[in-house]
C-alpha positions in Angstrom: -11.4 2.9 -2.8 -9.7 4.7 -5.4 -5.9 3.8 -6.1 -3.2 5.5 -8.1 -1.1 3.6 -10.6 2.7 3.7 -9.8 5.7 2.9 -11.6 7.0 0.0 -9.7 8.4 -3.5 -10.5 6.3 -5.2 -7.7 3.3 -2.9 -7.1 0.6 -1.9 -9.6 -1.3 0.7 -7.6 -1.7 2.1 -4.0 -4.6 3.6 -2.4 -5.6 5.0 1.1 -8.8 5.8 2.8 -8.1 8.3 5.6 -11.5 7.8 7.3 -11.0 4.1 7.9 -7.1 4.2 7.9 -6.8 1.4 5.4 -4.0 1.2 2.8 -4.6 -1.0 -0.2 -1.8 -2.3 -2.3 -2.4 -3.9 -5.6 0.6 -6.3 -6.6 1.7 -7.2 -10.0 0.3 -10.7 -9.6 -3.1 -9.2 -9.3 -3.8 -9.5 -5.7 -4.8 -6.5 -3.6 -3.9 -6.5 0.1 -5.5 -4.3 2.7 -3.6 -3.1 5.7 -5.8 -1.7 8.4 -4.9 0.9 11.1 -2.3 2.3 8.7 -1.1 5.8 9.7 -2.0 8.6 7.5 1.7 10.1 7.8 3.1 6.9 6.4 0.6 7.0 3.6 2.3 10.3 2.5 5.7 8.9 2.8 4.8 5.8 0.8 3.0 7.8 -1.8 5.9 10.2 -2.3 8.9 7.7 -1.7 11.4 7.5 -4.5 10.7 3.7 -4.7 7.4 2.5 -3.3 8.6 -1.1 -3.7 11.6 -0.3 -1.2 9.4 1.6 1.0 6.9 -1.3 1.2 9.6 -3.9 2.0 11.5 -1.6 4.6 8.3 -0.1 6.3 5.2 -2.1 5.6 5.9 -5.7 4.8 7.1 -6.9 8.4 5.4 -4.0 10.5 1.8 -4.5 9.3 -0.4 -7.6 8.9 -2.6 -7.6 5.8 -6.2 -8.2 7.0 -7.8 -8.8 4.0 -7.4 -9.3 0.2 -9.2 -9.5 -3.0 -8.5 -10.3 -6.6 
């Protein structure tokens, strides 16, 4: 999955696969988490948020369970 680098204090890059509805978030500590069944409309909100870190904490962290990770 191709990810885009963002300007965030906690997140390095984000990516989304619309076919499989998987969101990938690469954190500054080097871990990449995958969130399955992630709605496409939320990807656009996350991608265009003024602060992706705040969006992640408010809308993703507690609402979605990461199902896989890689380093």
